[in-house]
C-alpha positions as CSV (number, residue, x, y, z in Angstrom):
1,M,26.4,10.4,18.4
2,N,22.9,10.1,19.9
3,E,21.6,12.6,17.3
4,L,22.9,10.3,14.6
5,Y,21.0,7.3,16.0
6,T,17.9,9.4,16.4
7,F,18.1,10.6,12.8
8,A,18.5,6.9,11.7
9,V,15.3,6.0,13.5
10,E,13.4,9.0,12.2
11,L,14.6,8.2,8.6
12,T,13.4,4.7,9.0
13,L,10.0,5.9,10.1
14,W,9.7,8.3,7.1
15,L,10.7,5.5,4.8
16,L,8.0,3.3,6.2
17,A,5.5,6.1,5.9
18,A,6.4,6.4,2.2
19,F,6.0,2.6,1.8
20,S,2.6,2.9,3.4
21,V,1.5,5.6,1.0
22,I,2.6,3.5,-2.0
23,V,0.8,0.4,-0.7
24,W,-2.5,2.1,-0.1
25,A,-2.3,4.0,-3.4
26,L,-1.7,0.7,-5.2
27,I,-4.5,-1.0,-3.3
28,V,-6.9,1.7,-4.5
29,I,-5.6,1.7,-8.1
30,K,-5.6,-2.1,-8.4
31,G,-9.0,-2.3,-6.8
32,V,-10.5,0.1,-9.3
33,Q,-8.7,-1.7,-12.1
34,N,-10.0,-5.1,-11.1
35,F,-13.6,-3.8,-10.5
36,L,-13.7,-2.2,-14.0
37,A,-12.1,-5.3,-15.6
38,A,-14.7,-7.6,-14.1
39,R,-17.6,-5.4,-15.1
40,R,-16.4,-4.9,-18.6
41,N,-15.7,-8.6,-19.1
42,R,-19.1,-9.5,-17.8
43,R,-20.9,-7.1,-20.1
44,F,-18.9,-8.2,-23.2
45,T,-19.4,-11.9,-22.6
46,Q,-23.1,-11.4,-22.2
47,A,-23.3,-9.4,-25.4
48,F,-21.0,-12.0,-27.2
49,W,-23.0,-15.0,-26.3
50,G,-26.2,-13.2,-26.9
51,A,-25.2,-12.4,-30.5
52,A,-27.2,-14.0,-33.3
53,D,-24.2,-15.5,-35.0
54,L,-20.4,-15.1,-35.2
55,N,-20.6,-12.2,-37.7
56,A,-22.9,-10.3,-35.3
57,A,-20.4,-11.0,-32.5
58,A,-17.6,-9.7,-34.7
59,A,-19.5,-6.4,-35.0
60,L,-19.3,-5.8,-31.2
61,E,-16.6,-3.2,-31.4
62,N,-17.8,-0.7,-28.8
63,H,-16.9,-2.8,-25.8
64,Q,-13.8,-2.5,-23.6
65,G,-12.1,-5.0,-21.3
66,S,-9.7,-7.9,-21.6
67,A,-12.2,-10.3,-23.0
68,A,-13.2,-7.8,-25.7
69,Q,-9.6,-7.2,-26.6
70,V,-9.0,-11.0,-27.0
71,A,-12.1,-11.3,-29.2
72,Q,-11.2,-8.3,-31.4
73,V,-7.7,-9.7,-31.9
74,G,-9.1,-13.0,-33.0
75,F,-11.5,-11.4,-35.5
76,R,-8.8,-9.1,-36.8
77,T,-6.4,-12.0,-37.2
78,L,-8.9,-13.9,-39.4
79,R,-9.7,-10.9,-41.5
80,N,-6.0,-10.2,-42.0
81,A,-5.5,-13.9,-43.0
82,D,-8.0,-13.4,-45.8
83,S,-6.4,-10.3,-47.1
84,S,-2.7,-11.1,-46.7
85,S,-0.7,-12.7,-49.4
86,G,2.7,-12.7,-47.8
87,H,5.1,-15.7,-47.9
88,D,7.2,-14.8,-44.9
89,L,7.4,-16.6,-41.5
90,E,4.6,-14.3,-40.1
91,H,2.2,-15.7,-42.7
92,S,3.5,-19.3,-42.7
93,W,1.0,-20.5,-40.1
94,D,-2.3,-22.1,-41.0
95,R,-5.4,-20.3,-39.8
96,Q,-5.9,-22.2,-36.6
97,D,-2.3,-22.0,-35.4
98,L,-2.2,-18.3,-36.4
99,L,-5.4,-17.6,-34.5
100,E,-4.3,-19.5,-31.4
101,R,-0.9,-17.7,-31.4
102,H,-2.4,-14.2,-31.5
103,L,-5.0,-15.1,-28.9
104,R,-2.3,-16.4,-26.6
105,Q,-0.2,-13.3,-27.1
106,Q,-3.1,-11.0,-26.3
107,I,-3.9,-13.0,-23.2
108,Q,-0.3,-12.5,-22.1
109,K,-0.6,-8.7,-22.7
110,E,-3.8,-8.6,-20.6
111,R,-2.1,-10.6,-17.8
112,R,0.9,-8.2,-17.8
113,S,-1.5,-5.2,-17.5
114,L,-3.3,-6.7,-14.5
115,E,0.0,-7.9,-13.0
116,S,1.5,-4.4,-12.9
117,G,2.1,-3.2,-9.4
118,L,2.0,-6.6,-7.7
119,A,5.8,-6.9,-7.6
120,V,5.9,-3.6,-5.6
121,L,3.3,-4.9,-3.1
122,A,5.2,-8.1,-2.7
123,S,8.5,-6.3,-2.3
124,I,7.2,-3.9,0.4
125,G,5.3,-6.7,2.1
126,T,8.5,-8.7,2.5
127,T,11.0,-5.9,3.3
128,A,8.9,-3.5,5.5
129,P,9.3,-5.6,8.7
130,F,13.1,-5.7,8.2
131,V,13.2,-2.0,7.6
132,G,11.3,-1.6,10.9
133,L,13.9,-3.8,12.6
134,F,16.6,-1.6,11.1
135,G,15.1,1.3,13.0
136,T,14.7,-0.9,16.1
137,V,18.4,-1.7,16.1
138,F,19.4,2.0,16.1
139,G,16.8,2.7,18.8
140,I,18.4,0.1,21.0
141,I,21.9,1.4,20.3
142,E,20.7,4.8,21.2
143,A,19.3,3.5,24.5
144,L,22.6,1.7,25.3
145,T,24.6,4.8,24.5
146,A,22.3,6.9,26.8
147,I,22.8,4.3,29.6
148,T,26.6,4.4,29.1
149,S,26.8,8.2,29.0
150,S,24.6,8.7,32.1
151,S,25.8,5.6,34.0
152,S,22.2,4.9,34.8
153,A,19.5,2.6,33.5
154,S,16.6,4.5,34.9
155,I,13.3,4.7,33.0
156,E,13.9,8.3,32.1
157,V,17.1,7.4,30.2
158,V,15.9,4.4,28.2
159,A,12.2,5.3,27.7
160,G,12.7,7.5,24.7
161,P,15.1,5.4,22.7
162,I,13.2,2.1,23.4
163,G,9.9,3.8,22.5
164,H,11.4,4.8,19.1
165,A,12.6,1.3,18.6
166,L,9.2,-0.3,19.3
167,I,7.4,2.3,17.1
168,A,9.7,1.4,14.2
169,T,9.0,-2.3,14.7
170,G,5.2,-1.8,14.9
171,F,5.2,0.5,12.0
172,G,7.1,-2.0,9.8
173,I,4.6,-4.7,10.6
174,A,1.6,-2.3,10.0
175,V,3.0,-1.5,6.5
176,A,3.7,-5.2,5.7
177,I,0.3,-6.7,6.6
178,P,-1.9,-4.8,4.1
179,A,0.8,-5.1,1.4
180,V,0.8,-8.9,1.8
181,L,-2.9,-9.3,2.0
182,A,-3.5,-7.0,-1.0
183,Y,-0.8,-8.9,-3.0
184,N,-2.5,-12.3,-2.3
185,Y,-5.9,-11.0,-3.1
186,F,-4.9,-9.3,-6.4
187,L,-2.8,-12.3,-7.4
188,R,-5.9,-14.5,-6.9
189,R,-8.0,-12.2,-9.0
190,L,-5.3,-12.3,-11.7
191,K,-5.4,-16.1,-11.8
192,L,-9.2,-16.1,-12.1
193,V,-9.2,-13.5,-14.9
194,A,-6.5,-15.4,-16.7
195,A,-8.4,-18.7,-16.4
196,D,-11.6,-17.0,-17.7
197,L,-9.7,-15.6,-20.7
198,D,-8.2,-19.0,-21.4
199,D,-11.7,-20.6,-21.4
200,F,-13.0,-17.8,-23.6
201,A,-10.2,-18.2,-26.1
202,T,-10.8,-22.0,-26.2
203,D,-14.6,-21.4,-26.9
204,F,-13.7,-18.7,-29.4
205,V,-11.5,-21.1,-31.4
206,T,-14.2,-23.8,-31.3
207,L,-16.8,-21.4,-32.6
208,V,-14.6,-20.1,-35.4
209,Q,-13.6,-23.7,-36.3
210,K,-17.2,-24.4,-37.1
211,A,-17.2,-21.5,-39.5
212,G,-14.1,-22.8,-41.2
213,F,-11.9,-20.1,-39.6
214,R,-13.4,-17.5,-41.9
215,I,-15.3,-14.3,-41.0
216,K,-17.3,-12.3,-43.5
217,P,-15.5,-9.0,-44.3
218,T,-16.9,-5.8,-43.1
219,A,-19.2,-4.2,-45.6
220,V,-17.6,-1.2,-47.4
221,T,-19.7,1.3,-49.4
222,T,-18.7,2.2,-52.9
223,K,-20.3,4.4,-55.5
224,L,-21.1,3.5,-59.1
225,P,-21.9,6.0,-61.9
226,N,-25.6,6.5,-62.6
227,R,-26.5,5.1,-66.0
228,N,-29.6,7.3,-66.4
229,T,-27.6,10.3,-67.5
230,E,-28.0,12.4,-70.6
231,A,-25.3,12.1,-73.2
232,G,-23.1,10.1,-70.9
233,A,-22.9,13.0,-68.4
234,A,-22.5,11.9,-64.7
235,T,-24.9,13.2,-62.2
236,D,-23.9,14.5,-58.8
237,K,-25.7,11.8,-56.9
238,S,-24.9,8.1,-57.2
239,P,-26.6,5.1,-55.6
240,E,-24.7,3.3,-53.0
241,V,-24.1,-0.5,-53.1
242,F,-22.3,-2.7,-50.7
243,A,-19.2,-4.5,-52.0
């Protein structure tokens, strides 16, 4: 029976070790994700507000990050509104409502991307101490069983089981603390990024409203036949004009 209790304590320790690996892996991944997101948003907003006009800002397509994705969705929505002629519910919105709807949906997508993994951190942070206590219970039961079987409560009998119990408790707390701290930090970062995206979307709608919710279409090159041909024959080269 003592072997069963020892196995339960060791299993608890291995489970907590797996939790610890997951926590620190998520901390590294989310840390890199938040660092890249902050740098990309800072670069794009500087380029966006430094553009000469709204059409120049619409040409900023080589940027990444959540703010760039929100802006690209906004510009794409306005271009599609000019080219679409549908009469279904998707196209029943006016330009402002359609723009705000698509911006709001994109902000939610960016929030979900940054929010991924936080539920795991929260779950481990709240359950790890109780998992440690689970091992502690079996450690104490092992100690009591050893006392009963040996009819002695000497330090030699109870030191090992009680030591396992205390290790399980301490290990559970050691796993929970970084998980909770990381969850609170990344949740705070998520709220800040979401607030910045909301502010950017509001400013974007205001700027586009001044332009009548219309964006100039992207220039497309077409070819016209050369009129200076002999006997109506077309030449191999044709001048390019922008439609």
